[in-house]
C-alpha positions in Angstrom: 24.7 28.0 -35.4 27.8 27.3 -37.3 29.6 30.0 -39.3 31.5 29.2 -42.5 34.9 30.9 -43.0 34.5 30.8 -46.8 34.6 34.0 -48.7 33.0 35.4 -51.7 35.0 37.5 -54.4 33.4 39.4 -57.2 34.2 42.0 -60.1 31.7 44.4 -61.1 31.3 47.4 -63.3 29.5 50.6 -61.9 29.2 53.8 -63.8 26.7 56.8 -63.9 24.9 54.9 -66.7 24.2 52.0 -64.5 25.7 48.7 -63.3 26.5 45.4 -65.2 26.6 41.7 -64.3 29.0 40.5 -61.4 31.9 38.2 -62.3 32.4 35.4 -59.5 36.0 34.9 -58.9 37.1 31.2 -58.0 40.4 30.6 -56.1 43.1 33.0 -55.7 43.1 36.2 -57.4 46.6 37.0 -59.0 47.6 39.8 -61.4 47.0 37.4 -64.3 43.6 36.4 -63.3 42.7 40.1 -62.6 44.0 41.2 -66.2 42.0 38.3 -67.6 38.9 39.5 -65.8 39.3 43.1 -67.3 40.3 41.7 -70.9 37.0 39.7 -70.8 34.7 42.0 -69.1 35.5 45.6 -69.2 34.6 46.5 -72.9 31.7 44.2 -72.7 30.4 45.9 -69.6 30.9 49.4 -71.3 28.9 48.3 -74.2 26.2 46.9 -72.3 25.7 50.2 -70.4 25.9 52.0 -73.8 29.2 53.8 -72.9 30.6 54.8 -76.3 33.9 56.2 -77.1 36.5 56.7 -74.7 36.2 56.4 -70.8 38.3 56.3 -67.7 38.7 53.1 -65.6 39.3 53.5 -61.9 39.8 50.4 -59.7 39.2 50.3 -56.0 39.7 47.7 -53.1 42.4 45.5 -54.8 44.7 45.4 -51.9 44.0 41.6 -51.4 45.3 40.7 -55.0 48.0 38.1 -54.7 51.0 39.9 -56.6 53.1 36.8 -57.3 
């Protein structure tokens, strides 16, 4: 059996109201790509889960982001 050294990186939104779609990330995740993912998906995910008004955003497991 041959094992691949490829990896898969995703962004997802989880709340007490549920979960939303995963965003599959191609290539290297740098700060600009991460901010773009948040800009394009965070509010949309909150709306999809019927989260209205203000909410708190917490991030976890981001130590692998290329900070260049």
